[in-house]
N, C-alpha and C positions, 0 to 999 in steps of 0.2 A: 422462255420466249417461244412465240408461236412458230411452228414450222409445218406448213401444209404441203404434204407430198403431192397433192393434186396440181401444184404449181411448180413446173420444172425450175431447178436452180442448181448452179454449180456448188458442190459441197467439198470439192478438193481440187487443188491446182498442183500439177506435178511438173517440176523443173528438173528433168532427168539430166540434161546437159544444156544449160542456157546461160549465156553471159558468165557471171561468176558463180552460178549455182551448179552443184553436182548432186544428184540423188536427193533432191529436196522435195518433200511433200507438204503442202500447206492445207490443213483442214479449214474450210470456210464456213462460218456461221452467218446468221442473218446480219449481224454487225461484226465485221472483222477489221482489226487495225494492225497494220504492220509497223513495227518500230525497230530501231537499231541505229548504230553509228553510220556516218557517211561512208558510202561504199559497200554497205552490207547487202545491197541488192533489193532494197524496197521498191524503188522505181522499176527495176528490171522485172520483178514479179508482176507488176501491173502491166508492163509491156507485153509479157507473155500472155497474160489474160486478154489483152487487146488484140493480139495476133489471132488467137483462137476465135475471138468474137467476130473479127472481120472475115476470117475464113468461113465461119459458120453463116455469115450473112451473104456469102457467095462471092466475095472479092477474090481476085486473082492473087496468087502468092506474092508477087512482086509489089502489088498495091498494099497488101496487108503489112508487109515488112517495111514499106516506106514510112509508116507511122513511127518507126523506131529511129531515133537519131543515129546516123551512121549506117542505116539500112541493114541488109542481110549480114554483112561481115561482122557488125557489132553484136549480133546475136550468138555468135559462135564462141564457146569458151576459149579463153586465151591460151590454155594449155592443150587444146585439141590438136592432135597431129594428123596430117593427111594419111590415108591408107595407101596401099600400093598403086591404086588408080588415081591418086591425088585428090581424093574426095574428103571434104570436111563439111560439117554441118552442126545442127543442134536437134535436141529432142525435148518435146513438151507434151503435156496431156492434161486431162481433167476427168472428173467424175460428176455426172449430172443425176441428181435424184428427182423422181417425179412419179407419175402414174405407172410407168413401166418398170419401176424399181431402179436401183443403181445401174447406170450405164457408164462404161469407161471408154474414153477416147484417147488414143496415143498416136503421136505423129513423129516421124523422123524426116527432117527437112535437110536436104543437101543444098549447100550454098556454093560449093566449089567442086568441080570446075563449072558446072551449070546449076542454076537455081531451079529446084523442083522438089515436090513432095515425094521422097524416095520410098516411104512406107507409111501405112495407116492401119490402125487396128481398132475395131469397135466391138466391145463385148458387153453382154448383159443377159440376164435370165439363165445363166449357166451355159451360154452358147457364145461361140465366136461368130459375130453377125456380119462382119466385113473385114477383109484383109486386102491390102494392096501391096504390090511389090514392083520394083523397077527391074524388069527382066531383060530389056533391050535398051541400053543407054543411047542408042542412035535414034530411038523413037521418042517423041514428046508425049508419051502415054505410060501409064502403069497398068499392070494386069490386076484386075479386081476380081474377088470371089466373095459373093454374099450368100448367106444362109437361105435355103429354100425349103428343105424338109418336104419336098414333093417327090415326083418321079426321079429327080436328080437331087442329091443332097445340097449342092451349091450351084449357083449360076455364075458363069465367068464371062467377063467382058472387059474391054479396055476402057479406062477413064482418063481424062486429062491429068497431066502431072503437075498442073499449077492450080488445081482446085481441090477443095476438101471433098473427098468422095462421099462422106456422110451427108453433106448438104445436097448432093445430087441424087441420093437414093430415092427420095419420094418422087422423083421424075422418072425413075427407072424400074421400080418394083411395083408389080401389079397388085399385090395384096390378095392373091387367090388362095394361098395356102396358109396354114397356121404359122409356119416358119417365116413366110413373107410378111405377114401381119406383125410378127414380133420385130422384124427388121424395121418396118415402117414406124412402129410405135417408138422404138429406141432412137431411130434417126431423127424423127420429128421432135422428140423430147430434147435431144441435144441441140438441135437447131433453134428451137424456141428459146431455150435458156441463153444460148450464145447471142441471139439477136436482141434480147431484152436487156440491153446495156446502154447506159448513158454516161459518158465521161464528162465530169464537171470540173472546170478549173476557172472560177470567177477571176476576171482580170480587172482590178480596180481602175487602172488607167483607161481601159476600154469602156468601162461603165460610165466613167466621167466624160468620155469623149476626148481625152487628152491625146490618145494615140490608138490606132487600130490594134485589135488583138493579134498576137504573134501567130504565124502559121495560118492554117485554115480555121476560120471561126466555126466552132461547133463540131470538131472531129468526134464522131460518135460511132458506136458499133451497134448494129441491129436494124438495118434498113429493111423495108419491105420490097415489093417489086411489082412488075406488071403481071397480068394474069397468066402469061406464058412463062413466067419465072425469070424474065430478064428485065433488069432495071434500065432506066434511061442512060445509065453509065456503062451499060453492057455487061453487068454482072448477073450471073444466074443464081437464083435462090430457090430453096425447096418450097414447093407448094403442092398441096394435094390436087389431083385432077378434079376439075369442076368447081374449084374455089378461086376467089379473086383477091388480090391485094391492091395496095395503093398504086395507081397508075403513074404517079410522078416518081422521079428518082429520089435519091437520098438528099433532102434539102439541107441537112446539116453539113454536107460536103460541098456546098456552094452552088446548088442547082436552083437558086432563086428561093431561098427560105422565106417562109411567111414570117413577117415581123412579129406576129402574135405567138410564135413558138420560140421558147427560150433556147438560145444557142449556148454551147459549152462555155464560152467566155463570159456569158451573161451581159454582153454589150447592149442588148436590147431589153434590159431588165424592166425599164419603166413601162414599156408597151405591154409586157407580160403582166405586170402588176395591175395595170388598168383592166386587162382582160379578166384576171382573177376576180377583181372587185365586181365586175359586171356579171360574170357567168357562174361564180361559185362563192357565195358569201360565207359559207361555212369554212372553206379553206382559207379565204382571205382573213376571216376572224382569227383562225388558228395561227396564221402568219403574224398578225399584229401581236398576238399573245406571245409568240416565240421571240419577236423582236424586243418586246417589252422586257422579257425575262433576261435578255442579254445586254440590255442598254443601261448605261449609267445615269441617264436622265429620264424624265417622264416621256411616255409614248402613249398617246391617246388614239392615234389612227395613222393610217398609211394610205395616201391617195395620190392621184395625178392631177396636175393643173397645167394650164397653157404655159408653154415655155416663153420666158421673157427674153427679149433681145439682149445679147451680151453687151455690157457697158462699153467695152472697147469698140464694138461695132458702131455704137451710137456716137462715141467720141470722134471717130475718124470718118463719120458721115456715111458709113455703109448701112444698108438695110438689113433687117433680120434675115431675109432670104439670101443675102450675100455672105452671111456669117459662116465661119468654119463649121463643118458638120459636127453636130453634137451626138451624144450617145443615143438619142431617141430618133434621129433622122434615119429614114430608110437608106440603105446603102446606095451610094451614087447620087443621092439627092441632098440638097442643102437643108439645114435646120431652120426652116422659116417660121413665121408667126404662128402657124397652125400646129407646130410641134408640141409635144407634151413633156413634162418632167415629173418624176415622182418626188413627193415630199413627205417628211415625217411630221405629224401633228404633235407638237410638244406641249400642248395645252397652253397654260399661261405664258410659256416661253415663245409661243408662236410656231411657225412652221420652219423646217430646215430642209432645203433641197438635198436630194440623195447624193449629189456629187460633192457635197461638203462633208460627207461621212468619211471616217478613216478607212484605211485599207482592210483592217480586220472586220469592221462593221459591214463593209460591202461584201466581203467574201462570205461572212456569216449569212447575210441576207440572201445572196445568190444560192448557196447550198441549201438553206432552209426552204426556199421556193421549190427547188428540185425534189426535196424529200416530201414535201406536202402535196405535190401535184402528181403527174404521171405522164405516160407517153403522149397523150393528146395535147399536152401543153409544152412538150419538149421538142426540140428540133431533131427528131429521129422518126424513122418510119416504124409505126407499130406493127406487131405481128397480126395483121388484119384477119388471117384465116383462123386464128384461135381467139375465143372469147376473152375479153380483158380480165374477167373474173378468174380465169385460169392461168394468168400470167403474173410473174413477179419481175419488177424492174430492179436491176442492179445498178446502183450509182457507184462509179469508180472515181475516187478523188485522191489524186496525188498531192500530198501536203494539205490534208483536210483541216489541220489546225494552223496553217500558215498565216502569219500576220495577226492572229487572234491572241487576245489575252486569255488567262486561265479561265475566267468566267465565261467568255464567249465560247471557247472550245468545249468546256464542260456542258454548257447548255445545248450546243449543237449535237453532241453525242447523246445527250438525254432525249433530244427530239428524234434522232435516228432510231433509238431503241423503241420509243413509243410508236413510230411509224412501222418499224419492222415487226413489232408485236401484232400488228393488224394483218400481217402476211402478204402485203402488196409491194413492199420495197425492201431491198437489202443494201447494205453499204460495205464496200471494200475500200479502205483508205490507208494512207500512210500518215503517221503523226510523229512529231519530234518527242513529245512527252507522253508516255503511256499513262500518266496520272490522270489524264482527261477522262479515262474510263473508270476511275476509282468509284466504287459503290454502285455501279450500273449493272444490273443483272443481265446475263446472257451475252455480254460483249466478249469476244475472243480477241485477246492481244497476243500477237505472235512476235517474238523477239528474234530478229535475224542477226547473223554475224556473231552469235555467241556460242 
């Protein structure tokens, strides 16, 4: 399987002390599947990855942990005992491979009595590039020291105790000495990898318009930011001096997402399918082929058509504009006559609206769209200061085979392998049945709880 070191990517996730994990190291390949019995920590591993990604994107610690059900207390191992100062917490880390070589990031997070990053360590190139330590519990800051290799071997300065120090280094380090340039290269490599993440969890009920997606539609990790490094949500992100990123905030987190960019729940799937057909016929053709491979009936095409008024609205005398919002209606607006819906062309069998497909078919379709596209089509802020050719998108899918039959799950994994082999996308997911990867080269299956 293709692995291009020019594109930063996480190659190891460390769960030193997180939830029910102790001293666990998970090697990550372009396609990695976590499997194991209920309670083995599959979802917990993805949550740790998400925390790192959010911190790398510049989010505050409290916001990053809010994505975990139960918040900060749920991240602490149940058997963790407070020290003499009453402090408890968790420890996670990762390794990012890329142009700067392997770079290791490790965090110690204190959750009690106060929430803060108590310690951070960044190493690479045989050097300790950054360390932070909580020296004065009364101050909301940590003492940081980063490698300089100039007149002074290190530079010391306070950093906020609720931010990832690594993500702030490009805003602090001038890059004048060889040591500073090494620090910048390592920090930017880690930040790019952590920001290039899209969490995908297609929600069939939301795609059909039966109910809104649970939580925040499109919770993703990897936003860009304004040119000064601050997003519209107040998060600071690492940017090189003189470069610019997206001026808007993270649309996936509810800042007025463009309907043409796929959200995590895939509730706006039809609009995105229309955009794919218009803007990239090659990818759209590939999607039709992928759907055909996993379908039990004939599939000759996938297109959008004007949405027809619901029969119930006609029967009770309501107009289409008064109908309950459907999956294609922009949020806050009714699904009127000008709305669209996606349909499968079944050839001699006619067309089938997307909302009549089964849950497994809809989840397969949503994940296939994500694997075949990229940041420009997804509700996430791309890393605008780095050329797209030097980025790898990591798709994180909890329950990647949920609701799917064996054929659909196997076809989805085969598609993931093909796309990963091109070096532009990676998949980290959890599955119930590891047999979905049987016969697929390069897929790493990690069995947890054994």
